[in-house]
C-alpha angles and dihedrals in degrees: 000000000000103000134039132206124271118203108312116262127205087239091062114100102174125084125229106232135159113243128188140166137077129081112299104191093175090069094062137070119309092358089065092043091052094051093046095047095047103043099042091062096048096091139028118260111239094203087072113088115258098009095111090051094044093051105030122186115235127205119201120232092025113244126156089202093053090044091057091046092051094045091053094043100045097041121093091198121110093226136055114280142172117276089239092057091046094050094043089052093046094051094044097048093041091051088051090056092045093053090049102043107013093235136052126198132188135182113219115225114195147169129215134198124233090273091058096252120141108251098174142355142171139182127251114204115233125205107226095210095092099020118107134180118222118175108304099352144058121227123206112204119204107193120200096259092053092043091052093050094044097041094238131117126266107261150135112239117204114213120184112235093239089065092058125089105198122186118185126198106264117268088217086070095045101274127244098312097054091043092055091045090053093048090050091052091049089051091051092050093053100043091097128036088191117021118250095243090059092046089052091049091049090051089056093044088242124149109215095170095257112169111203094194091055090048092049091048092049092050091049092051092047091052089047091052092046092053098037091118089060098037092227109177091196093247092294127130094188126089099217094137105023136040122267090245092054092047091057092043089056089047089057090050090051092052089047092052091048090049093051091051093045093049091048093053095047092044093051091045091053092048090052095046088055096040127113095277106049098017092180095164094223139102132207128212139169118230130219097018117132113278127206089249092054092046092052090047091053091047091051092050092049094049090051091051093243096119133053115240093237091051090055089051094050093044092056100035117110 
């Protein structure tokens, strides 16, 4: 889960509980490798010198007071931080959750002054497993077995919809259903390093003509086909099984997928910050990151033979 509770506030309606159960394909084999490879490259790392300056965060309209409020509210750190660090962290951890579950939900917890102005806020991560939407509200159900394990009482918590920040996996990338189907297939492909029939043959000292290199190649190509929408190159820089051109074309697709997810998260965050509840009257953005227009331009130049492969890579690399 991407975010953890701060000290409980009277304004908080959700309950922190530990859920488990169900098939989590992203935790196993190639499903896990896919999630880790894709989400870790979605944002710059501020511990690297110059990254914060190269990709500055912009607040419109400019306001140092709003910037401090946003940095404190968006951050999951227990100490003051720059807005850039807070936003980078939020996008990266939220994208991690999106690639695992296909949806991410938060409850906003806030405080107001006597004039009704927001003085502080933060986000509480919500597990969707026992969270249901019914008309204008969400309901968090805490069954007895979860309550017992989490040391909370059995209950149904009603949370008004305006308190919920919901971010869905982009439909342009297939949405939640196709994402989960893809993760399941990756899990199936990586269940066995050597197939059982070959292990059985080896146990009987029998040569059935099994070629491990052919098997490995077939599994790689099946995983490549399964993840073609995302351009995942399976963490490999070599082109043993595909052409150099196709490797770089898949790299472009990966950057495009990361950009779509990143833009979706920031757009939904901005909509929520300016919604009826917080109504902060400000928007955040990150400058100099690859845009969809730039990615499509680089792809066009490469296809026309007017751009070296390595130049495309460097122009889109964060």
